[in-house]
N, C-alpha and C positions, 0 to 999 in steps of 0.2 A: 822189117825195113825200118831204118832209123830216120827220124824226122829232122829236118834242117833247122826248124825253129826251136827256141827254148821251150822246154816242157815243164810245166808246174807240177811238182811232186811233193806230197806230204808223207813224212816218214815218222813212225812211232816205234821206238825201240823198247820192247818189253822184256821181261825176264825169260819168256819162253819163245815168243815170236817177234819178228820185226815186220811191221805192217806198212803197206804202201798204197797210196791213192794218187793216181796221175791223171792229169787232164790232157788227153791226146786227141787231136782233131775234134775238139768239142765234146768228147765222150770221156767219162770217168772210168778208168781201168784200175783194178785192184790186184794186189798180190800179197802173199804171206811167205816169209822164209824163216827158218829156225834162226834164233838169235845166236850170235857168237860173242859171249860175254868177255872173252879175253881181248877181243878187238871188235867193237860194234860196227866199225866201218866196213869190215868184210861182208857182213850181212847186207849192209846198204848197197854195196857195189854188186853183190849177187842179185839183189832185188831189181836194181836198175837194168842189169843184163837180162833178167827174165822178162822185164817189161819192154825190152828193145830200145832202151834209152841210153845213148852214149853219155858217159859222165859229164863231159863238157857241155852237154845240152841241158842239163838239169838246172831248174830254178827251184831249189830244194828248201823246204822248211822242215826242221828236224825237232822232234821231242826226244830229249836225251836223258838218260839216267846216270851219266858218268859222274856228275857232281853229287847226286844223291847217294850213289853207291860208295863214293869216296868218304862221305861223312859216316854212313851207317857201318861201313867196314873199317873205319879208322885208317884209311889209306890216303889221306890228304898229304900235301907237302908239309914237311916240318917248318912251322912258321914261328917267327919271333913276335912277341907282344911288347909294345912300347907304350908306356903311360906316364902320367905325372908322378912325381916323387911321393911315395907313401901308398901307392895304389897297385903295386905289383901283383897282389893277391886278388885283384878285382874279379877275374874270371873264375878263380877257384872258390871264392866265397859265394858267388852267385846270389840267389834270393833265399837261400836256406830252406828251400822247399824239400819235402820228404815224400818219397814214393810210398812208404809205409808210415803213415802219420803217427801211429801210436806204438810203433816198435821201439823198445828201449835201446836196442843196439842197431845202428844203421850200417849197412854194408859199406865198406870203403869204396870210394869212387875216385878214379884217377882224374887229376885236374886236366882241363882242356889243353893247357900249355904247361909243360914241365917248368919248374922254377928256374932251371938254368937257361931257359929261353925267354924269361920275363925280365924286362929292363925298365928301370925308372930313369927319368931325366927331369931336371929342374925347368919344367915348362908348364905354366899354370895360368888359366884364365878364371876370373871370379864370376860369380853368378850374375853380376850386372855387366859383364863384358870387359871389365878392367883387366889389364895385364898384371899379374902378380909375380911371375917369374919367367925369365927368358934365358934359354941356354946359350952359353958362349960357344965360339967356334971350336974351342978345345973340347967342350962337353960333347959337341956333335961328332967330332973326330973320334973321341974315345968310344962313343956309342956305336959308330960305324965299325970300328975295329972289333968291338965285343960281339956284335951281331955276326960278323964274318967268321969269327973264331967259334961261334956256337954251332955252326953247320946249318943255320937256317937257310931255306930255299925261298922264303918269302917273309914279308914283314907286315904286321898289322899295327897301325898307330892310332891310339885312342886316348886323347887327352881330355881332362875334365873341361866341360863347357865349350868344347871345340865347335859345337853346333852354333854357338854365338860368335866365335872368333876363330876362323880356320887357319890363320896365317902361321901359327906356331906348328901345327901339324904339317903344313906344306913345307915349312923350312926344314923340318926333320926329314921329310921325304926327299927333298932336294939334296940333302947332305949324305944320303946313303948311296952305295954303289949302284950304278945303272943296271948292272946285270941282275940285281935282286928286285923282283916286282914288289911294289909297296901299295897297300890298301890303307886309305885314310878314312877315318870314321865320318868326317864332314862330307865325304863324297858317297860313302856306302849308305849311311843312315843318319842324317843330320837332325837327330831328335834327342829329347831328354831321355833319361834312364840310362846311365852309363853302362850298366851290366848288359842290357839288351843291345845297346849300340856296340859294346866291345865284342860280344859274341858274334854279332853279324859281321863285324869287320874282320875278326879272326877267321870265321868260316870263309869269307870272301878270299882272304889271303891264302888260306890253306888249299882250297879247291881250285883257285884260279889257274895255277900252273898245270894241274892235271887236265882241266877243261880246255885251256889254251892249247896244250899239246895235242889233245884228241881232235879238237876242231881244226887245228892247223894241218894235221895229217889228213883229215877228211877233205879239207879244202884243196890240198895238193892232189888228192886222188880224183877230185872232181875236175881238175885241170882247166880251170877257168869258169866252171859252172858257178851259179850263184848259190850262196848258203846263208840261211837265216835259222834262228833257233827260237823255240817257244819259251816264254818266261813263265814263272809261277803265277803271274797275274792273268794269264790267258792272252797276252799280247806278245807279238813276235819282235825280235831284235836281230840285226845283222850279226853274222858270226864275228866280224872284226871288232865289234863293240861288246860282244857277249862276255869275254873273259873279265873285263873291268867290272862287270855286274854279275859275277859268277854266283853270288848268293841269291840272286833273283831267278836262278834257273833250277832250284832244288825240286820244284814240282812241275818240271817241264813237260813230261809225258802226260800225266793225268790232266793237266790244264787243257791239253788239246781236246780231250774227250768232252770236257765241259763247254768249250767253245762250240763244238759241233752240236752238242745237246741243246744249247741255247738257240742255235740256228734251226734245229728241228722244232723247238717250241714256238718259234716265230712262224714257221711254215704251218703248224697245226693250230695257231692262235691259242696256245695253252699258256696261261700266265704263271703256272706253278708246276714244276716237274721235280719229282724226287728221283734222282739219277743213281744208277747202279752200274758200275763199270767192272765187270768180272773178266779178268784175264787169266793167264796160266799160273801166275804166281801170287797175285794179290787182288783185292777188291777195293775199289774206291767209291765212296758214297757221298753225295752232296745234295743240297737243295737249291734249285734254280727258281728265281722269281725275276724273269726277264734275263738280264745278264748274270753271269756267275757272281755269287757273293764273294767278297774279299775279306780277309782278316789280317790283322797285324799281330795276332797271338798264336800263330802256327808253331809247330814243333817238328823237328827232324831228329829222330832218335831221342836223346835226352836234352837236346839243346833248343831253347826258344829261338824262333826266327821272326824278328819283328818287321821284316820287309813285307810289303803287300803280296799276298798269295791267295789262291782260290781256297775257299773255306770247305774243307772236305775231311772225311774220316776214313782211314785206311786200315784194313785188317789183312792178316796173312792167310787168306782163303781164296783159292782160285782153282781152275781146272786141274792144275798139277799138284794141288795140295795132297800130301801123303796121309793115308789112313793108317792108324796103328792101334795096338791094344795097350791100355795103360796098366798100372800096377794093380788096379781093382778089377781087371778083366773087361773093361768097357772100351768101346770103340771111340777113338778121338781122331779129329781131322785137322791137319795143319798145326802150326804155321809153316813147318818145313815143306818145301816144294821140290818136286822132281826136276823143275826148271826145263831148260831146252836140251840138256845133255845129262842123263840119258832121256829125260822126259818120262811121261806116263808109260806104263808097261805096253799099252796098245800101240805106242808109236813104233815099236819094234826096233828100238835102238839100245836095248840092253837093260831097260828098267825092269826091276823085279818087285817093286812095292806098289800096292794098290793105291790108286788116286781117284779123285772125284770124276775125272774124265773116263777112267776105266769103268766106274760104277754106272755112269750114264750110257756107255756103250753096252754093257751087259744087260741093262734094263730096257734096251731097245729104243732109247730116246735119241741116240745117234745111230743111224742105220749102218750096219756093218760094211755095206758096200761104199760108203762115203770115203773119199780120199782126203787125207790131211793136207790142208793148203791147196787142195785141188790136184795133188800130185802123188802123195804117198798113201798106200793102202794101210788100213788099220789091222792090227794083229789081235783078233778076238781071242785066240788061244792063249796068248801071253797075258792078256787082261784077265781071263778066267783063272789062269794059274796063280796070278798074283792075288786075286780076290779069294781064291780057294784057301790059300795060306792064312789070310786074315780071318776067313770064316771059321776055319778049324780052331784057331786060337780063341775065337769068341763063342764057340759052340753053336754056330749057325750054319744054315746052308748058304750057298753062294748068292742066291737072289735076295735072301733076307739081309745078308751082310752088305750087299750093294745098296739096297734100299735104306739101310741104316746109315751108311756113309752119306747118302744124299740128304737125309733128314738132319743129320748133325751139321753138315755144311750149310744147309739152309738156315738152321737156327743161328749159327755164327753170323751169317749175312743179314738175317732179319734183325738181330740185335744191333748191328751197325746202322741199319736203316732207322731204327727207333732213336738212336743217338742223335741223328740229324733232323728228326721230326718230333716225335712224341716227347722226348726229353727237352725239347725247346718250346714246348707248349703248342705245337702244331699237330692237328689231327691228320695223320697220313691219308685217311680216307678222302680228304679234300684235294689230294694231289693225284696226278697221273704218274705211275711208275714208269720210268724210262730205263730199260735194260739194254746194255750193249757190251762190247768186248766179246772175245771169241766164245766165252761160255755163258754170257748173260742170258741169252734167249732160252737156255735149257732150264732155267730156274725161275723165270719171270712169273709164271702163274702161281706157283706155290708161295713165293715170297709175297706177292700181292695179297693172297688169301691170309697169310699169317699176320698182315698188318691191317686187315679189314678194308683193303683197297679193291675197287671194282673196275678200275680202268688202268690199262698199261699200254705201252708202245715199245715195239722193237724197231728202231729206226732202220731205214734203208742203209745198206752197207754197215750193219751193226758190228760185224766182226772186225772192221778196220776203222771204226768211227773216230778214234783218237787221231789216226793219220789224216782223215778227212778234216778234222778240226784244225790241223796245221794250215790248211788252205783257206778255210773260211774265217780264221782269226785275223784280226787287224794288227798291223805294226803299231807299236805304241810304247809309252812309258808311264809308269806310276812313280811320281816324284813327291817326296815329302819334305817338310821342314817344320821344326818346332817354332812356335810363336810366343806363347805365354803372355797373353794380353787380355784385357777385359773385353767381354763380348758386348756388354751394354755400351751404347754410344758408338759402336763400330760403323764406319761409313765406307763408301765405295772407294775413296781415295786410299784409305789404309789397306783395304783388301787388295787393290791393284798394286800397292807398294810391295806386299808380301808375294803375290802370285806372279808378277811380271818377270822376275829373274828365273823362276821355275819354268815359266812358259818359254822364255828365251832359250834356256838350256834344252828343253824337250824339242823345240822347233829346230835347233841346230843339229841335234842328233838324228832326228827323223829326216831332215833334208839331206844329211850326209849319206843316208842309206837309200835315197832315191824317192822319198815321198815329196810330192809337190806341196809347197808352203800353203797354197790356198785350199788344199784338201785336208789339212790338219784340224781336228776338232778338239776343243779343250772343255773339260768339266771341272769345276772348282768345288772342293769339299772341305769341311772344317770339322775337326774333332774337338768337342767341347766337354766341359765337366763343371760341377760345382766347385767353388773354391775350397781347397782342403781335401778334395777327393783324389783318388788315384785313377780309377776307371773313367773312360770317356765314351761319348756317343758321337757318331759321325752323321753330319747333315750337309745338305747343299747350302753353300754360303749365301746364295742370292735369295732375297735381298739382304745385304749385310746388316742394315739397321734393325731387322727383325730377328736376328740370329738368336739372341738371348731368349726371347719369348718362344721361339720354335724349339729351343732346347728344353725349356720347362715342359712344353707339351709332349715332347718325345720322351722325356724322363718319366712323366706321369703314365704315358702309354706303356712304357717298358716295365716300370716298377710299381705302378699304382699310386704314386704320390709325387708331389713336387716340394721343393724346399725353399725357404725364404733366405737364400744365399746368393751371393754374386756368382755370375757365370763367367768362366774363363774360356777363351779360345786357345787351345793347347797346340794343335798341329794343323798345318795346311797340307792338304793332299790334292795333287793335281793328276787328273787322268787326261792324257794326250794320246790321240790315235789317228791314224790315217785310214784310207780305204783298204778293205781286204783284197787279197789276191784273187779270190773267187767269191763273187757276191750272189751268184745264182748257181745252185747245184742241180744239174740235170737229173731226172729220175733214172734209176738203174735200168739197163737193158741187157744185163748179163743173161746168157743162156746157161741154165743149170741142168746138168744131166741127172734125171731122176732114176735111181736104180729100179730095175724091173722087179726084183724080189724084195719087196718092201716089208714083208712080214704082215702082222695082224693090224697094224695101225696105218691108216691112209697117209700117203706121202705126196706132198705138193712142192713144186718149185714156187718161190715167192711170186714170180710173175704170173702164175696160174691161179693165185688166190683171188677169188672174185670180190669186187667191191661190195657185193651183197653179203659176203661173209661165208665162213664154213664153221662147223661145230667140232669141238674136240671130243675125244682125243685125236690128235693129228700131228704130223711133223711137217714143218715148212723148211725147205732147204734154200740156202743162199750160196753164192760162190765162196763166201768166207765165214759162214756161221750156220748154226742149226737152231731152230726154235721149236720147243715142245709146247703145243697147245693142249693144256690139260682138259680132262673131262669137266664139263660145266662152264667152259669158256668158249667164246666165239672169236674168230679172227677175220678181219677184212683188210683190204689193201687200200691205202689212200692214193690220191692222184700223184703224190710225190714218191710213192713206193714204200711208205712206212706201213708196218704191220700193226694195226690197231686191235687191241685185245679188250674184250668186255666180259665181265662175269655175268652168266645167264641167271635169270630169275630175280 
């Protein structure tokens, strides 16, 4: 029966599954459907139908990979790049960084924008904000004609020092044909460092048409239902504003998982979580200390993305990662994935190559009677046949090959966890490991052991946690602006002068998507550095008159020393957010059918796990995921339904 009232729905589109969490009559209901990479909206509509939600009823928050895939697969719209005279090669030259530092011959790399779509114009601002060159009306008309002739479907405008004086960029945008979308750097990333600003603007221009087209088709299919999108910062934005900020959506899906993990940390009163999100195609690792950490030094593929995004490390290892034999006769796992079509061999959809999921099934960690997404039976014979071929090539029996696949996959993921912890000077043993995603619970105990961790958690609804994150995330904006002023002697009036226009812009955008003005909260941050340095550290700006001294202390804490140099305030960063759609998550009450023939390992539904705990080895079933409790570990259920794991002894 369909409900008359709007229904809040979180949707996360992954490479293998599209996950749903819906709040229906005060109860959270979940669903999983196989993704449809050719048109992600089809899987979304299928999931809504399965949940009994009419499209027009949906109040939907979406984590999308459309922009990310467009960048990684080089399928963005052909975009023109417009810059000041003499700087047409800006994006091609980049920072001269090398993937292989000591290689005498570097492999050729195609420029982001081909030379025939790079345009120069006599428009230049000096470093002090003075106007050095202004294009004539004839110059602007010639530019518009050349861009149209180039076949560009979008335009990125990035003039020197436009973050100081944006009027020249805006004049160029106004002179271009209305049918061609234009991204200006003073709107996308009004900060110093012209290369990073240029790349962000070009990425925004390139993926915006693809993203706008997809979101437009999805909005039409919802037929009046509300649609918002997760941003890379872990904050949501309405779909009608999203295309203008397309570059801010490149980590849309993974950010949802971190928003939900932060919520779990608050429920458990855990100040530090090392998170591990293992889906069918990839694994995302991050460190949470309260809210998700943000970085302005992220990368997508080979491109730096200087807009604020959650700080995470991603590897090509997931449940669908394909195992193979390399030239030396050794088993390798990933990064190639079976994806959603055909998927792992055990999905029974024509897959013939052994995957991590097939290995878990054959080792008994996934009960053979479990149904995929609660609907589709697993094909054990197909999984065994695929693993048999791998085993014969490796000179092993099937069980040994399956165990080898798991060990190798675990080592890949353990290495990723070390990147975000030990390699940053943090002992992972001081954290609780939070595993989620459809495959996370199958590997949690072994990963914790490999890192010397004794505590872990598999959150309630772990298999669809990223979708839940869409509902617990707050609507908001991360807005930045370069300042370049002395930190010594800074007062509240100067800070207000910088932040007031940023707050006005954020307030206007949030009110436009339905957030009440009196519910918007602002947090002011300042990125500072020593004069002459390139790298900066980010601090709360309040109180402004103590900013310089707090930077000295932060620098000493981070690097072991302080310098007798002036401190510069480089960048203003504003965090603006409203209330989340869902501030309280009810504990799960799903009824999970436990197969009668469970094999040699005890099998429990999560709801039957006692708060006093159970000892491994054991398998815990959810409606959307399975957890392997290894020998030497105990599991107990918290009042919120989370599965708390502890190493015995």
